[in-house]
C-alpha positions in Angstrom: 66.2 71.0 198.8 69.9 71.8 198.0 72.2 69.0 199.3 75.7 68.9 200.6 77.3 66.7 197.8 81.3 67.3 198.3 83.5 68.5 200.9 87.2 69.2 199.5 90.0 70.0 201.2 91.9 72.1 199.1 95.6 72.1 199.2 97.9 75.0 197.6 99.2 73.4 193.9 103.0 73.4 195.0 105.5 70.6 194.7 105.5 69.9 198.3 101.7 69.5 198.5 101.7 67.3 195.5 104.2 65.3 197.6 101.8 65.3 200.5 99.1 64.2 198.1 101.0 61.3 196.8 102.0 60.2 200.4 98.3 60.5 201.6 97.5 58.1 198.6 100.0 55.7 199.8 98.3 55.7 203.4 94.9 55.0 202.1 95.7 52.8 199.5 94.0 49.9 201.0 90.6 51.8 201.4 88.4 50.2 199.1 86.3 53.5 198.3 89.1 55.7 197.9 90.1 56.7 194.4 91.9 59.0 192.1 89.6 60.6 189.7 92.4 62.7 188.5 96.0 63.3 189.0 95.6 66.2 191.2 92.9 64.6 194.1 92.0 61.8 196.3 88.2 60.9 196.4 86.3 59.1 199.3 82.9 57.9 198.2 80.7 56.6 201.1 80.2 52.9 200.2 76.8 52.6 202.2 74.0 53.1 201.7 74.2 53.6 197.9 74.0 57.4 196.6 74.7 58.4 200.1 76.3 61.8 200.0 78.6 63.9 200.7 81.8 62.6 199.4 84.9 64.0 200.7 87.9 64.9 198.3 91.3 65.8 199.2 93.1 68.2 195.9 95.4 70.6 194.8 93.7 73.7 194.0 94.8 77.2 192.9 94.6 78.7 196.3 97.5 80.5 198.5 97.1 78.5 201.4 95.0 75.5 202.7 91.0 75.7 202.7 88.0 73.5 202.9 85.4 74.3 200.1 81.9 73.2 200.2 79.7 72.7 197.0 77.0 74.8 198.8 78.8 78.2 198.3 80.7 78.0 201.6 84.4 77.9 202.2 86.0 77.2 205.8 89.3 79.2 205.6 92.2 78.8 208.2 91.1 80.6 211.3 93.8 81.8 214.0 97.2 82.7 213.0 98.9 82.4 216.6 102.0 80.1 216.8 101.3 76.6 216.7 103.0 74.1 219.5 106.3 73.1 219.0 105.9 69.4 219.1 107.2 66.4 217.1 105.5 65.6 213.7 106.1 62.7 211.6 106.7 62.7 208.0 103.6 61.5 206.2 105.5 59.2 204.1 107.0 57.3 207.4 103.5 57.1 208.7 102.3 55.7 205.3 104.9 53.2 205.5 104.8 52.1 209.2 100.8 51.4 208.6 101.2 49.8 205.4 98.4 46.7 205.4 96.7 48.2 208.5 94.3 50.8 207.2 91.0 49.9 205.4 88.4 52.7 206.3 88.3 56.3 206.9 86.0 56.9 209.9 85.8 60.7 209.5 87.5 63.9 208.6 87.0 67.1 210.3 88.1 70.6 211.0 89.1 72.0 214.6 88.3 75.8 214.5 89.6 77.7 217.6 86.8 79.7 219.8 89.2 82.9 220.0 89.4 83.2 216.2 86.0 81.9 215.5 83.1 83.8 217.5 80.1 82.1 218.6 77.8 83.7 216.1 80.1 83.0 213.1 80.4 79.1 214.6 76.3 78.8 214.9 75.7 80.3 211.4 78.2 77.8 210.0 76.5 74.8 211.8 73.0 76.1 210.9 73.8 76.3 207.1 75.3 72.7 207.0 72.5 71.4 208.9 70.0 72.9 206.5 71.8 70.5 203.8 73.1 67.6 205.3 72.3 65.2 208.1 74.1 66.6 211.0 74.1 65.5 214.6 74.8 66.7 218.1 77.6 64.9 219.6 75.7 63.0 222.5 77.6 64.0 225.4 77.4 67.8 224.6 80.5 69.1 223.3 80.6 71.4 220.3 81.6 68.5 218.2 78.6 68.1 215.8 78.9 65.3 212.9 77.8 65.2 209.3 76.8 61.7 208.3 76.5 60.6 204.6 73.0 60.2 204.0 70.6 59.4 200.9 68.3 62.2 199.4 65.4 60.5 201.4 67.3 60.3 204.6 68.2 64.1 204.2 64.3 65.0 204.1 63.1 62.5 206.8 66.1 60.9 208.9 68.5 58.1 209.1 66.9 54.9 210.3 69.3 52.3 208.6 72.3 51.6 210.7 75.0 50.3 208.6 78.8 50.3 208.5 80.2 52.1 205.8 78.5 55.3 206.2 81.6 57.0 206.1 83.6 59.2 206.1 81.7 61.3 208.4 82.7 65.1 208.8 83.0 66.6 212.3 83.0 70.3 213.3 84.8 71.3 216.3 84.6 74.5 217.9 87.8 74.2 219.8 88.5 76.2 223.0 91.9 75.1 223.7 93.6 75.8 220.4 94.6 79.0 218.9 95.0 77.5 215.5 93.1 75.5 212.4 93.7 71.8 212.6 92.7 69.4 209.9 91.8 65.6 211.3 91.7 62.4 209.6 90.5 59.5 211.7 91.2 56.2 210.4 90.4 52.7 211.3 93.2 50.3 211.7 93.6 46.7 212.5 95.9 47.3 215.6 95.5 47.0 219.1 96.7 50.0 221.0 99.7 47.9 222.4 100.8 47.5 218.6 100.1 51.2 217.6 102.0 52.3 220.5 104.9 50.3 219.8 104.6 50.7 215.9 104.3 54.4 216.6 106.0 55.3 219.9 106.3 58.6 221.8 107.1 61.6 220.9 105.3 61.0 217.5 102.4 59.1 218.6 100.3 60.9 221.5 96.9 60.2 223.4 94.3 62.9 223.3 93.3 63.6 227.0 90.0 61.3 227.6 90.4 59.6 224.3 93.5 57.7 224.9 91.5 54.2 225.0 90.2 54.8 221.7 92.7 56.1 219.1 96.5 57.1 219.0 97.3 60.8 217.4 99.8 61.6 215.2 100.6 65.2 213.7 102.3 65.2 210.3 104.6 67.8 208.8 103.5 69.9 205.8 104.4 72.9 204.1 101.8 76.1 205.5 102.6 77.2 209.2 99.3 78.2 210.0 97.4 74.9 209.8 98.1 71.6 212.0 97.2 68.1 210.4 96.7 65.4 212.5 95.9 61.6 212.2 93.6 59.8 214.8 94.4 56.2 214.6 91.5 54.1 215.9 92.5 50.8 217.9 90.9 47.5 216.1 87.6 46.6 217.7 87.1 42.6 217.6 83.6 42.8 218.8 81.2 44.7 216.7 80.0 46.6 214.8 79.7 49.1 217.4 77.0 51.9 217.3 79.5 54.2 216.7 80.6 52.4 213.4 76.8 52.1 212.2 76.1 56.0 213.4 73.2 54.5 215.6 74.7 56.8 218.7 75.0 59.9 216.9 71.3 59.4 215.4 69.7 58.3 218.4 71.5 59.7 221.4 72.6 62.8 219.7 69.7 64.0 217.6 69.7 65.7 214.3 70.5 69.3 214.3 67.6 71.0 212.4 
């Protein structure tokens, strides 16, 4: 069976994106499983269980605009080129400075694809192709937000039964009916409470997504491509845990595998 081993967020090899990558490294400097195997990339390797894949890479490449490349011969280019909302965006360097010492894990990365640009048949083909080579799960409440969990070769053949913290970063696909453009998302676990994050990153830079305000605070960041939105979802500290979200149990048992 083929296996989804690597997800690569490719950025154009320009000075602006080289600086962006350096600032991302600074933001994730205290994530134990983040490494730079080359000057042009940042790699996130799932710490648990051993040999779990896919790894996630953010790197510079010979591309004209950002895209996501999968080692199975598929790519996810930008979809939707309508005007992006005029909103306040924070410099990534400023976000990294404010969060110094407070980011230790990456819960998931992901991409939101607008329904008006990616029709249902294309969406289902993408989900089908990924589900054939990865441990992919329905979102339990029914939204079109499937998640890929890093898995071992044995789990890919059967299913995940070992629920441990560290099966991250996951990868989320969103068929987004509310947006007209592509969004890349990076969800980070922080050591801060909601009150602390709201004080540290006040409006208008920090916002709450409708229905998810009690879970994380969202920050959109500036970058060089006018057709892509990049956001960071900063998860509030969880003192009682680990939760069944952190271990993946909720997605596996309540969402169910996409076959």
